[in-house]
PAZAPA-4460 file (N, C-alpha, C; in steps of 0.05 Angstrom, whole numbers, plus 32768, in hexadecimal, padded with zeros to 4 digits):
% residues 266
    n_x    n_y    n_z   ca_x   ca_y   ca_z    c_x    c_y    c_z   seq   type   mol
   7FC1   7F0C   7E61   7FB3   7F05   7E7A   7FB8   7EE8   7E82     1      M     A
   7FC2   7EE0   7E98   7FC2   7EC4   7EA3   7FA8   7EB6   7EA1     2      P     A
   7FA9   7E9F   7E9D   7F94   7E8B   7EA2   7F96   7E79   7EBC     3      S     A
   7F7A   7E73   7EC6   7F81   7E62   7ED4   7F63   7E52   7ED7     4      H     A
   7F66   7E38   7EE2   7F50   7E27   7EE0   7F36   7E2F   7EE9     5      P     A
   7F1C   7E1D   7EE4   7F02   7E28   7EE8   7F03   7E27   7F04     6      R     A
   7F0F   7E17   7F18   7F10   7E17   7F35   7F2C   7E21   7F3C     7      V     A
   7F33   7E32   7F4E   7F51   7E31   7F53   7F4F   7E3D   7F70     8      Y     A
   7F64   7E39   7F7C   7F6D   7E3F   7F95   7F81   7E4F   7F98     9      A     A
   7F78   7E65   7FB0   7F90   7E7C   7FAD   7F8A   7E8C   7FC8    10      T     A
   7F9D   7E99   7FD5   7FA0   7EA8   7FEE   7F97   7EC5   7FE1    11      E     A
   7F8D   7ED7   7FF2   7F89   7EF4   7FEA   7F86   7F03   8000    12      A     A
   7F87   7F1A   7FFE   7F7F   7F36   800B   7F6B   7F40   7FF9    13      F     A
   7F53   7F4A   800F   7F40   7F58   8000   7F45   7F77   8001    14      V     A
   7F4A   7F7E   7FE7   7F52   7F9B   7FE2   7F37   7FAE   7FE2    15      L     A
   7F1D   7FA8   7FDD   7F08   7FB6   7FDC   7EF4   7F9E   7FDD    16      R     A
   7EDF   7FAC   7FE5   7EC2   7F9C   7FE7   7EA7   7FAB   7FE2    17      R     A
   7E94   7FA2   7FD7   7E7D   7FB4   7FCB   7E66   7FA4   7FCE    18      T     A
   7E54   7FA4   7FDF   7E3A   7F98   7FE6   7E2C   7FA0   7FC8    19      D     A
   7E20   7F82   7FC7   7E13   7F7D   7FAD   7DF7   7F6F   7FB0    20      F     A
   7DE2   7F76   7FA7   7DCB   7F6A   7FAB   7DBD   7F6A   7FC4    21      G     A
   7DB4   7F56   7FD0   7DA2   7F58   7FEB   7DBD   7F4C   7FFD    22      E     A
   7DCF   7F37   7FF3   7DDE   7F2A   8006   7DFC   7F27   8000    23      A     A
   7DFF   7F2B   7FE9   7E18   7F23   7FD2   7E30   7F3B   7FDE    24      D     A
   7E45   7F33   7FD6   7E5B   7F4C   7FD5   7E6E   7F43   7FC3    25      R     A
   7E79   7F59   7FB3   7E90   7F5A   7F9C   7EA5   7F62   7FAA    26      I     A
   7EBB   7F4D   7FA2   7ED4   7F55   7FAF   7EE8   7F5C   7F9D    27      L     A
   7EFF   7F6D   7FA6   7F11   7F6B   7F95   7F29   7F66   7FA5    28      T     A
   7F34   7F4D   7F9B   7F46   7F39   7FAC   7F63   7F3F   7F9E    29      L     A
   7F76   7F3E   7FAE   7F95   7F40   7FA4   7F9B   7F22   7FAB    30      F     A
   7FA7   7F1A   7F99   7FB3   7EFE   7F9A   7FD1   7EFC   7F98    31      T     A
   7FE4   7EEB   7F9E   7FFD   7EE8   7F97   8000   7EE2   7F76    32      P     A
   7FF0   7ECB   7F71   7FF7   7EBE   7F54   7FE5   7ECB   7F3F    33      G     A
   7FCE   7ED5   7F45   7FB8   7EDC   7F31   7FBA   7EFA   7F2E    34      Q     A
   7FC4   7F07   7F3F   7FBE   7F27   7F41   7FA2   7F2B   7F50    35      G     A
   7FA0   7F42   7F44   7F80   7F4C   7F4D   7F6A   7F3D   7F40    36      K     A
   7F58   7F33   7F4F   7F41   7F25   7F49   7F28   7F37   7F52    37      V     A
   7F16   7F33   7F42   7EFB   7F3D   7F4F   7EE8   7F24   7F4A    38      R     A
   7EDC   7F22   7F65   7ECD   7F07   7F66   7EB5   7F13   7F7A    39      A     A
   7EA1   7EFE   7F7A   7E88   7F04   7F86   7E84   7EF1   7F9D    40      I     A
   7E7B   7EF8   7FBA   7E7B   7EE7   7FCC   7E55   7EE7   7FD1    41      A     A
   7E50   7ED4   7FC7   7E2E   7ECE   7FC9   7E2C   7ECB   7FE4    42      K     A
   7E15   7ED9   7FF4   7E0D   7ED3   8009   7E1B   7EE0   801D    43      G     A
   7E32   7EEC   8019   7E45   7EF2   802E   7E3E   7F05   8044    44      A     A
   7E29   7F15   803B   7E1F   7F25   804C   7E0A   7F18   8062    45      R     A
   7E01   7F05   8060   7DF1   7EF7   8071   7DFE   7EEF   808B    46      R     A
   7DF1   7EF0   80A4   7E00   7EEB   80B8   7E00   7ECB   80C0    47      T     A
   7DF6   7EBD   80AC   7DF7   7EA1   80B1   7E0F   7E93   8095    48      T     A
   7E1F   7EAA   808A   7E2F   7EA7   8072   7E49   7E9B   8083    49      S     A
   7E51   7E7E   8077   7E6F   7E75   807F   7E82   7E86   8071    50      R     A
   7E7B   7E98   8060   7E95   7EA7   8053   7E9B   7EBC   8060    51      L     A
   7E84   7ECB   806C   7E89   7EE6   8075   7EA0   7EEE   8086    52      A     A
   7EA5   7EDB   8099   7EBB   7EE4   80AE   7ED7   7EE0   80A4    53      G     A
   7ED8   7ED2   8089   7EF3   7ECE   8080   7EFA   7EDF   806A    54      H     A
   7EE5   7EF5   8061   7EEB   7F05   804C   7EE9   7F23   8057    55      L     A
   7EF6   7F2B   8070   7EF9   7F40   807C   7F11   7F4F   806F    56      E     A
   7F13   7F6F   8070   7F2B   7F79   8065   7F40   7F75   807D    57      P     A
   7F58   7F6E   806B   7F75   7F6E   807E   7F74   7F51   808C    58      F     A
   7F67   7F3E   807E   7F68   7F21   8085   7F76   7F14   8067    59      T     A
   7F89   7F05   8071   7F95   7EF0   805D   7F86   7EDC   805C    60      R     A
   7F75   7ED8   8045   7F64   7EBD   8041   7F67   7EAD   802F    61      T     A
   7F69   7E8F   802F   7F65   7E7A   801B   7F4C   7E77   8014    62      Q     A
   7F4F   7E7D   7FF1   7F38   7E7A   7FE9   7F35   7E67   7FD3    63      L     A
   7F1B   7E5C   7FCC   7F12   7E47   7FB9   7F04   7E59   7FA5    64      L     A
   7F0A   7E61   7F8F   7EFD   7E71   7F75   7EF5   7E62   7F63    65      L     A
   7EE1   7E69   7F57   7ED3   7E5A   7F3D   7ED1   7E72   7F2A    66      A     A
   7EDF   7E6E   7F13   7EDE   7E85   7EFD   7EC5   7E85   7EF6    67      T     A
   7EBC   7EA1   7EF1   7EA5   7EAB   7EE6   7EA6   7EB9   7ECE    68      G     A
   7E8C   7EBF   7EC2   7E94   7ED2   7EAB   7E9B   7EED   7EB4    69      R     A
   7E96   7EF6   7EBE   7E9B   7F15   7EC7   7EA7   7F18   7EE3    70      D     A
   7E9D   7F09   7EF2   7EA5   7F02   7F10   7EB0   7EE8   7F1A    71      L     A
   7EC9   7EE1   7F23   7ECA   7EC7   7F2F   7EB9   7EC4   7F48    72      D     A
   7EB4   7EAD   7F51   7E9E   7EA8   7F65   7EB0   7E99   7F80    73      I     A
   7EAC   7EA7   7F93   7EBA   7EA1   7FB0   7EA9   7E87   7FB6    74      V     A
   7EB8   7E6B   7FB3   7EAB   7E54   7FBE   7EAF   7E4E   7FDC    75      T     A
   7EC6   7E53   7FE4   7ED3   7E4A   7FFC   7EE5   7E61   8005    76      Q     A
   7EE5   7E63   801E   7EF9   7E76   802E   7EFD   7E70   8047    77      A     A
   7F1A   7E70   804F   7F24   7E68   8066   7F39   7E84   8073    78      E     A
   7F33   7E91   8087   7F49   7EA5   808E   7F61   7E96   8098    79      A     A
   7F78   7EA0   8091   7F8E   7E97   8098   7FA4   7EA8   80A8    80      R     A
   7F9B   7EBC   80A6   7FAA   7ED4   80B4   7F96   7EEE   80BA    81      E     A
   7F8E   7EF5   80D4   7F83   7F07   80D9   7F8F   7F22   80E9    82      R     A
   7F8C   7F39   80DC   7F9C   7F4F   80E6   7F8A   7F61   80F5    83      L     A
   7F7D   7F51   810E   7F69   7F5F   8117   7F69   7F79   8128    84      D     A
   7F85   7F80   812D   7F8B   7F9B   813D   7F83   7FB2   812C    85      A     A
   7F84   7FAB   8110   7F81   7FC7   80FA   7F66   7FC8   80FF    86      L     A
   7F4F   7FBD   8106   7F32   7FC1   8109   7F30   7FD6   811F    87      R     A
   7F41   7FD2   8136   7F3B   7FE7   814B   7F4F   8005   814D    88      D     A
   7F59   8007   8136   7F6F   801A   8137   7F6B   8031   811A    89      A     A
   7F5D   8045   8122   7F51   8053   8106   7F69   8054   80F8    90      L     A
   7F7A   8061   80FE   7F92   806F   80F0   7F9D   8058   80E4    91      W     A
   7FA4   8044   80EF   7FB7   802A   80E6   7F9E   801D   80CC    92      H     A
   7F89   801E   80D6   7F75   8010   80BF   7F75   8023   80A9    93      A     A
   7F71   803E   80AC   7F71   8051   8097   7F90   804A   8086    94      T     A
   7FA8   8048   8092   7FBE   8040   8082   7FB7   802A   8075    95      A     A
   7FB2   800F   807F   7FAE   7FF7   8071   7F9A   7FFC   8059    96      A     A
   7F85   8008   805E   7F74   8010   8043   7F7D   801E   802E    97      W     A
   7F91   802F   8038   7FA3   8045   8021   7FB5   802E   8014    98      Y     A
   7FC5   8020   8023   7FD9   800E   8019   7FC3   7FF8   8001    99      A     A
   7FAF   7FF1   800A   7F9F   7FDD   7FFD   7F8F   7FF0   7FDE   100      S     A
   7F8C   800B   7FEA   7F81   801B   7FCF   7F94   801D   7FBD   101      E     A
   7FB2   8025   7FC6   7FCA   8023   7FAF   7FC4   8011   7FA3   102      L     A
   7FC9   7FF8   7FAB   7FCE   7FE0   7F9E   7FB5   7FDD   7F87   103      V     A
   7F9F   7FDD   7F93   7F8A   7FDB   7F81   7F87   7FEF   7F65   104      D     A
   7F8D   800D   7F6D   7F90   801F   7F59   7FA1   801B   7F46   105      R     A
   7FBD   8012   7F4D   7FD1   8012   7F3C   7FD2   7FF4   7F29   106      F     A
   7FC8   7FE0   7F34   7FC8   7FC8   7F25   7FAC   7FC0   7F13   107      L     A
   7FB8   7FB6   7F01   7F9F   7FA7   7EEC   7F93   7F91   7EF7   108      E     A
   7F7A   7F87   7EEC   7F70   7F68   7EF6   7F87   7F55   7EE7   109      D     A
   7F86   7F3F   7EF6   7F98   7F24   7EEC   7FB1   7F2E   7EE0   110      A     A
   7FC0   7F41   7EF2   7FDB   7F48   7EEC   7FEB   7F3B   7F06   111      D     A
   7FF5   7F2A   7F08   8006   7F1E   7F21   801A   7F33   7F28   112      P     A
   801E   7F37   7F42   8034   7F43   7F4A   803A   7F39   7F66   113      H     A
   8047   7F20   7F68   804C   7F12   7F7F   805C   7F23   7F9A   114      P     A
   8073   7F3A   7F8A   8083   7F42   7F9B   806E   7F5B   7FAA   115      R     A
   805E   7F68   7F98   8049   7F79   7FA2   8037   7F6F   7FBA   116      I     A
   8033   7F5B   7FB2   801D   7F4D   7FC8   802C   7F49   7FE5   117      Y     A
   804A   7F3C   7FDF   8056   7F37   7FF6   805C   7F52   8007   118      A     A
   805E   7F6A   7FF7   8066   7F87   8006   804D   7F8E   8008   119      L     A
   8033   7F8A   8003   801B   7F8E   8010   801B   7F7F   802E   120      L     A
   801B   7F60   802C   8015   7F59   8040   8029   7F60   8055   121      A     A
   803D   7F65   8053   8056   7F70   8064   804E   7F86   8073   122      R     A
   8042   7F9B   805E   803B   7FB8   806B   8025   7FB3   807E   123      T     A
   8006   7F9F   8073   7FF6   7F9E   808A   8001   7F94   80A4   124      L     A
   800F   7F81   8099   801B   7F74   80BC   8029   7F8C   80CD   125      R     A
   803D   7F97   80C3   8043   7FAF   80CE   8031   7FC4   80DE   126      L     A
   801E   7FC8   80CB   8003   7FDA   80D5   7FFA   7FCE   80EE   127      L     A
   7FF0   7FB6   80EA   7FE4   7FA6   8102   7FF7   7FA1   8119   128      D     A
   8010   7FA4   8119   8027   7F9D   8126   8024   7FB7   8138   129      A     A
   8025   7FCD   8129   8026   7FEB   8135   800D   7FF0   8143   130      G     A
   7FF9   7FE9   813B   7FDE   7FED   814A   7FDC   7FDD   8165   131      A     A
   7FE7   7FC4   8169   7FEA   7FB7   817E   7FFE   7FC5   8192   132      R     A
   8012   7FCC   8187   8023   7FDA   8199   801E   7FF2   81A4   133      A     A
   800F   8002   8192   8004   801B   819B   7FEE   8015   81AF   134      E     A
   7FE0   8001   81AC   7FCC   7FFC   81C3   7FD6   7FEC   81DE   135      A     A
   7FEE   7FDF   81D8   7FF8   7FD2   81F2   800A   7FE4   8206   136      G     A
   8012   7FF8   81F8   802D   8006   8204   802A   8024   81FE   137      T     A
   8011   8033   8207   800D   804C   81FE   8026   8060   81FA   138      P     A
   803C   805E   820D   8051   806B   8214   8063   8070   81F6   139      D     A
   8062   805A   81E7   8075   8055   81D3   8062   8059   81B6   140      S     A
   804A   8061   81BB   8038   806A   81A0   8042   8078   818F   141      A     A
   804C   8092   8198   805B   80A2   8180   8070   8092   8171   142      A     A
   8083   8082   817E   8098   8076   816D   808C   8061   8159   143      G     A
   807C   8054   816A   8068   803F   8157   8059   804F   813A   144      E     A
   804D   8061   8142   8044   806D   8130   8054   807B   8119   145      R     A
   8070   8081   8123   8083   808E   810F   808C   8077   8101   146      A     A
   808E   805E   810D   8095   8046   80FE   8085   8041   80E7   147      R     A
   8068   8045   80EB   804E   8036   80DB   8050   804B   80C5   148      C     A
   8057   806A   80C9   805A   807A   80B3   8074   8076   80A5   149      V     A
   8084   806C   80AA   809D   8065   8097   809A   8050   8089   150      L     A
   808F   803C   8099   8087   8025   808C   8073   8026   8071   151      A     A
   8062   803C   806F   804E   8045   805B   8061   8057   8048   152      L     A
   807A   8062   8052   8088   806C   8036   809B   805B   802B   153      R     A
   80A0   8045   803C   80B3   802A   802D   809C   8022   801A   154      Y     A
   8083   801C   8023   8072   800D   8013   806F   8019   7FF6   155      F     A
   8069   8035   7FFA   8064   8045   7FE1   807E   804A   7FD1   156      E     A
   8098   8049   7FDD   80AE   8046   7FCC   80B1   8030   7FBF   157      L     A
   80B1   8016   7FCE   80AF   8003   7FC4   80A0   7FFD   7FAC   158      R     A
   8085   8007   7FAE   8071   7FFD   7F9D   8079   800D   7F82   159      L     A
   8082   8023   7F83   8084   8034   7F68   809D   8024   7F5C   160      L     A
   80B1   8014   7F71   80C7   8007   7F64   80B8   7FF1   7F53   161      D     A
   80A8   7FE2   7F60   809F   7FCB   7F57   8093   7FCD   7F3E   162      E     A
   8085   7FE6   7F37   8071   7FEF   7F22   8084   7FF9   7F0B   163      L     A
   8099   7FFD   7F10   80AF   8009   7EFC   80B1   8023   7EFF   164      G     A
   80A9   8031   7F12   80AD   804F   7F14   80BD   8055   7F2A   165      Y     A
   80D4   804A   7F2A   80E7   804D   7F3F   80F3   806B   7F3E   166      R     A
   80F0   8076   7F52   80FA   8099   7F52   8115   809A   7F4F   167      P     A
   8121   80AC   7F45   813E   80AC   7F3F   8148   80C3   7F58   168      A     A
   815B   80B0   7F6B   8162   80C3   7F84   817F   80C3   7F89   169      L     A
   818C   80B8   7F6F   81AB   80B7   7F73   81B9   80C8   7F5E   170      H     A
   81AE   80CC   7F4A   81B3   80E1   7F34   8199   80F0   7F2C   171      T     A
   819D   8101   7F1D   818D   8117   7F17   8176   810D   7F03   172      C     A
   8162   810E   7F09   814D   8102   7EF1   814A   8116   7EDC   173      A     A
   8158   812B   7EDF   8159   813F   7EC6   8172   813C   7EB5   174      G     A
   8189   8140   7EBD   81A0   8139   7EB3   81B5   8123   7EB7   175      C     A
   81AF   8114   7ECB   81B7   80F8   7ED0   81D4   80FF   7EDF   176      D     A
   81D9   8113   7EE9   81EE   811A   7EF6   81EE   8111   7F16   177      T     A
   8201   8105   7F25   8201   8100   7F3E   81F7   8110   7F50   178      P     A
   81E0   810D   7F66   81D7   8122   7F74   81EE   8128   7F8C   179      L     A
   81F1   813F   7F91   8203   8146   7FA9   81F2   8147   7FC1   180      L     A
   8200   8146   7FD7   81F3   8149   7FF6   81EB   8169   7FFD   181      P     A
   81D2   816D   7FEA   81C9   8187   7FF0   81AD   8185   7FE9   182      E     A
   819F   81A0   7FED   8183   81A2   7FE8   817E   8197   7FC8   183      E     A
   8168   818C   7FBF   8167   818D   7F9F   814C   818D   7F9A   184      N     A
   813F   8186   7F87   8124   8188   7F7F   811A   816B   7F7D   185      G     A
   80FE   8171   7F79   80F4   8158   7F6D   80DE   8158   7F56   186      Y     A
   80DD   8148   7F47   80C4   814B   7F32   80BA   8130   7F32   187      S     A
   80A2   8128   7F33   8095   810E   7F2C   8099   810B   7F16   188      A     A
   808F   8122   7F02   808D   811B   7EE5   80AA   8117   7ED6   189      E     A
   80BE   8120   7EE2   80D8   811A   7ED2   80E1   80FE   7EE2   190      L     A
   80D7   80F4   7EF6   80DE   80D7   7EFE   80F5   80DD   7F1C   191      G     A
   80F4   80F3   7F2A   8103   80F0   7F44   810B   8107   7F49   192      G     A
   8128   8108   7F57   8134   811F   7F60   813F   812C   7F4F   193      A     A
   8149   8144   7F4C   8156   8158   7F38   816A   816C   7F4B   194      L     A
   8180   8169   7F3E   8194   8176   7F4B   818E   8199   7F45   195      C     A
   819E   81AA   7F55   8195   81C3   7F56   8196   81D5   7F39   196      P     A
   81A2   81CC   7F25   81A3   81D7   7F0A   818A   81D2   7EFF   197      A     A
   8182   81B6   7F02   8165   81B2   7EF7   814C   81B2   7F02   198      C     A
   8151   81BD   7F1B   8141   81C2   7F30   8128   81D5   7F27   199      S     A
   812C   81E2   7F13   8117   81F6   7F05   8101   81E8   7EFB   200      R     A
   8105   81CD   7EF9   80EE   81BB   7EEA   80E4   81AB   7F04   201      Y     A
   80E9   81AC   7F1B   80DE   81A2   7F33   80C5   81AC   7F3C   202      A     A
   80B4   819D   7F4A   809C   81A4   7F51   809A   81AA   7F72   203      Q     A
   80AF   819F   7F7B   80B7   81A2   7F96   80D1   81A0   7F9B   204      R     A
   80DB   81AE   7FB5   80F7   81A8   7FC4   80F9   818E   7FCC   205      R     A
   8111   8181   7FC9   811B   816B   7FDD   8130   8175   7FEE   206      L     A
   8131   816F   800A   8142   817E   801C   8158   8160   801C   207      S     A
   816E   8167   8024   8184   814F   8026   817A   813F   803A   208      L     A
   816A   8143   804F   8164   812C   805F   814F   8119   8057   209      S     A
   813C   8127   8045   8129   8119   8037   8135   80FE   8025   210      A     A
   814B   810C   8013   8156   80FA   8002   8165   80E9   8010   211      L     A
   8170   80E8   8028   817E   80D7   8036   8166   80BE   803B   212      K     A
   8150   80C9   8044   8141   80B5   8051   8130   80A2   803A   213      V     A
   8130   80B5   8022   8120   80A5   8010   8136   808D   8001   214      L     A
   814E   8098   8000   816A   808C   7FF5   8166   8069   8007   215      R     A
   8164   8071   8022   8166   805B   8034   8150   8047   802F   216      L     A
   8135   8050   802C   811C   8042   8027   811B   8030   8011   217      L     A
   812B   803F   7FFD   812D   8033   7FDE   8142   801A   7FD9   218      Q     A
   8159   801E   7FF2   816D   800E   7FEB   8170   7FF5   7FFD   219      T     A
   815B   7FFB   8014   8160   7FE9   8030   8143   7FD7   8037   220      T     A
   814A   7FBB   803C   8133   7FAD   803C   812A   7FB3   805C   221      E     A
   810D   7FB5   8063   80FC   7FC2   8079   8105   7FB6   8094   222      W     A
   8114   7F9D   808E   811D   7F99   80AD   8135   7FA4   80AF   223      D     A
   8145   7FB1   80A0   815E   7FBC   80A8   815A   7FDB   80AA   224      A     A
   813C   7FE5   80A4   8141   8005   80A8   8141   8007   80C8   225      V     A
   8150   801B   80CD   8150   8025   80E7   8138   8033   80EF   226      P     A
   8133   8035   810D   811C   8043   811A   8123   8066   8115   227      R     A
   8120   8073   8100   8122   8086   80FA   8116   80A1   810B   228      L     A
   811D   80B5   8116   8109   80CA   8123   810B   80DF   810F   229      R     A
   80F4   80E2   8105   80F0   80F3   80ED   80DB   8109   80F9   230      L     A
   80E7   8124   80F7   80D2   8139   8103   80BF   813F   80EF   231      D     A
   80AA   814A   80FB   808F   8146   80E7   8092   815B   80CD   232      A     A
   80A3   8169   80CF   80A9   817C   80B7   80B6   8162   809B   233      A     A
   80C8   815A   80A6   80D6   8141   8098   80BF   8128   808E   234      L     A
   80B0   8120   809E   809B   810C   809B   808A   8115   8086   235      Q     A
   807E   8132   8083   806F   813A   806E   807D   8140   8059   236      A     A
   8092   8149   8058   80A5   814C   803F   80AA   8130   802F   237      E     A
   80AD   811B   803F   80AF   8100   8030   8097   80F6   802B   238      L     A
   8084   80FB   8033   8063   80F1   802D   805F   8104   8010   239      E     A
   8062   811D   8015   805E   812B   7FFB   806C   8127   7FE2   240      G     A
   8083   8121   7FEA   8094   8119   7FD6   808A   80FC   7FC6   241      T     A
   8087   80EA   7FD6   807D   80D1   7FC5   805F   80D3   7FC1   242      L     A
   804B   80E4   7FCD   8037   80E9   7FC1   8037   80F7   7FA9   243      Q     A
   8046   8107   7FA4   804B   8116   7F89   8053   80FD   7F72   244      S     A
   8061   80EA   7F78   8062   80D7   7F63   804B   80C4   7F61   245      S     A
   8042   80BE   7F76   8027   80A9   7F78   800E   80BA   7F65   246      L     A
   800A   80D2   7F69   7FF8   80DC   7F5A   7FFB   80E5   7F3E   247      R     A
   8015   80E7   7F37   801C   80E8   7F1B   8017   80D5   7F0F   248      Y     A
   801D   80BA   7F19   8023   80A2   7F0A   7FFF   8097   7F0A   249      H     A
   7FF4   809B   7F1F   7FDD   8099   7F22   7FC0   80AA   7F0E   250      L     A
   7FCA   80BF   7F0D   7FB7   80D8   7F03   7FA0   80D9   7F17   251      D     A
   7FA3   80D9   7F32   7F8D   80DC   7F43   7F98   80D8   7F5E   252      R     A
   7F82   80E4   7F71   7F91   80E3   7F8D   7F7D   80CB   7F98   253      D     A
   7F8A   80C7   7FB3   7F7A   80A9   7FB7   7F65   80B9   7FD4   254      L     A
   7F52   80B1   7FDC   7F40   80B5   7FF2   7F4A   80B3   8009   255      K     A
   7F59   8099   8008   7F61   8091   8023   7F78   80A4   802F   256      S     A
   7F8D   80AF   8021   7FA5   80BD   8028   7F99   80D7   8036   257      V     A
   7F85   80DF   8028   7F7D   80F8   8038   7F70   80F6   8054   258      N     A
   7F63   80DC   8052   7F55   80D8   806F   7F68   80CE   8087   259      F     A
   7F81   80C9   807D   7F99   80C7   8091   7F9B   80DC   80A2   260      L     A
   7F97   80F4   8098   7F9D   810A   80A6   7F85   811D   80AE   261      H     A
   7F66   810E   80A8   7F53   811B   80B2   7F51   811B   80D1   262      A     A
   7F48   8131   80DD   7F43   8135   80F7   7F34   811C   8108   263      P     A
   7F43   810F   8118   7F32   80FA   8128   7F46   80E4   8122   264      G     A
   7F4F   80DE   810B   7F5F   80C8   80FD   7F7D   80C6   8109   265      V     A
   7F8B   80DF   8108   7FA7   80DF   8118   7FA3   80DD   8135   266      E     A
***
């Protein structure tokens, strides 16, 4: 576990927060250099608090923290980047909470992952930009939402990569033979796509179209990913495939992913 001085500065996103006592908040922070940090912001719920407005979800904040026995203590906070469009867009906010929950559930405290920090920051910005675009140009809302959905699939796939759970998408996870351009299977337990001969072990089918999209997202930087037009069935297949891997490695379901499809959110 990396050590840090008694008082240290860092930027962070708030992954989770819980009310504590009469006016305090306990925060789960994600930092680029210290990883996940649990801290208390004393008096943050008071209307006169100088911390409150700087510790909102989806805000990149510069913090000064004092090391505590069980929880670090927030002594100063200054918002550096506010993604305010997320607060007024229910689906996009839920998607942002989902990405934050994935990071929170997968990572241990004090385990730095600067590349995952950068991945989360970029994903939150993409969702915020999508919310702004949908609000400003309703005629293009469907295209913007589809782009945000694809960004979530990219986030999931790259998160798995960074954690060492990279799904096999070019060779069979069962027998290691190259996958042919045909329908294959998929097994989260075995670690990825399965050729037809090994598909008796698959938990789900994997269409050729889904395999192509997953390969594209796995091997292409986001800025180079084209604006794909994916029908609802293919979007559902991609989501289901990656959810099977996430659930397998987490050994649990995430509350926020179910809420993404709740009535009134979509």
